[in-house]
N, C-alpha and C positions, 0 to 999 in steps of 0.2 A: 670665268671669270674665277676660274681656278688660282691654286700660288702658282709659282711663277717654276719652282723648281719643284721637280718627281724625283724620290729618295723609292729607290725599290733595295728588295733586302741584300741585294749584293752590293750596292752603293754604301749602306748604314755599315755591313761589315768591314770595308774598304775604310771609312772613315775612322772607324772603330779602334784598327790594326794601325793606322796611322797613328791615330794619337795617341795608344799604348806606347808603341816603338820611339816616340818624340818622349815619352813619357820616358823609359826606359834609358835612354840616353842621358837622361838628366840622371839618372841612377846611378850611370857606368861613370861621368864626369868627373863621381866623387872621389874626394884624393885615396889609393888603396888602406892608406893607415886607419880611418875611419873606421868605427865600428859601428854595427846596427844596432840599434835597442834590441829588437828581435833575436838577435843572434847571441847577444851576452847572457839574455834568459836560455835556451838552449844547451848553449857551449859548457861542458864541465869539463875543466882543464884536470882537474885530478879529484878522488875520492876526499872526503869529510871525514875523519875518524875522531869520534865524541865519544868520552866516556857516560854510560846511561844510569843512573841509580832508579831504578826501579823499587816503591816503597807499597807494601801489602801493609792496609790497615785493617782490622778485622773487627767482629762483634763486640768482642770481650774488652777491646781496648788495644790487645799485642798488635805491633807493628815488624813487619819483616823488613829486609833491605837487599837487594840483589844486585850487583854490580855487573855489567857486561860493556866490551869495547861494540860501537859497531860503526859500521864503516858507511857512509848516507854515498850511492850516488847521486841520488835524486832524492829532493825534499816532500817532493809530493809523496813519493813512496813512503819516505822517515814519517812525515803527518800522519800517514795511513793506516801503518803498524802501531802507533799510538793512539787510536783514535780512541780507542775506551780509558784511556788514561789522562790524566789532569795534569798539568805541566806547572810544578812549583818553584822552578826556580831553572834559570836558563844562564850560563856563563860561555865566552868562547869556544871550550872543548869540554863539558859539561853537562847533561841538562839531568833535571831532575823529577820522577813524571811519582805522580800517586794515585793509586787506585782501591775506593773502598771493597771487599769483600761481605757478601753476603753470609758471613760463615763464620764459626770459632776458629783460631788458630790452630796451627799443627799441634803445639807446644798444650796446648788444652787437652785435646784429641789425645794424647800421649801421656800425658801425665798429669792433668788436672782435676781438682776433687773441691767440688763445693764441701762448706765446713762452717763450725764458727767460731770467730775468733776468741778469747778471752775476754771481750766485753762483750759477747752475745754478737757479735755482726756477720750476717751470712756472708762468706767469703770464700773466695777460690782459692787454691791452695797450689801449688806444685808439688807434689806430691800428696802422699794422706797427711791430715790435717793435725800440725801439733805445734799452732803455736808461729811457728816462722816460714818464711820459702812464701809470702802472701803474695800472689799475682795481685786480687783486684778486692775489692771490699763494696757493700752494696748496700745494707743498711740494717737497723737497729731490730733485732728480734724479741717478740714478748713472749719470754720464755715461760712465764705463767703459765699463757694460752696456748701452748706446743706441745702436741699429743709425744705422749714419751717414745714410741716408736719413731717418729719422728728427728727426733732428739736424738735419740738412738742412731741413726742412719747417719744425723749430720756429726756425730763424735766421730762414726768411723771413716764418714767420709763417701760421696755421693760420685762416683766417677760420669767425667764430662765426657762422654765421644762423639757426641755429635752437636748441632744446632738446636734439633727438637729437643734433646736430653735437658742441654742449656737452658732454655727456654721455657720448659715446664718446671724446672724445680726451682728458677726465677719467682713465675707465676704460683707455684704451689705455694711457696714459703712468703707472697706478697699481703698473702690478709694477715699475718704474723705480725708484720711491721710495728715496732712498739713508737706510737706518735707522741712526742714532747707537748708537753702541757704548758701552753702558755700563759 
């Protein structure tokens, strides 16, 4: 009372081969000019040349820009290369990427000084404090509460050599912030 048809491994393989070859004949009867979708994804006719603008935004608010020409052979490789960057804008032959840098800008490291503006605002200057070349302003200092040696430091200018110095100066002078009366 079993089945009338008995299949062994050989007969299953033969049926599978016949059905696949029949399927293959159908594929080969397509017109020669028809493109297969999978071939379109893998085929690269020529590399794509794109101008890349890399913007780096530093803790002190400074932004640097660098332009490079990129030859793209594979979009997957291209996106992997800029994985740590945020895409800001993309046009036909141009892409703008931005990255936040957890450090102060090269400008500050080279020539940045903390000082006081004429109004008593804690300020970063490009060069020693002299009232001009202001890069960034922070908060009004209560000069009445500020110790004389700290005031002298700010008059001469406190050089900013690294991120740690930048953060320490801000923290040191934050308690001397002049609170506005409401």
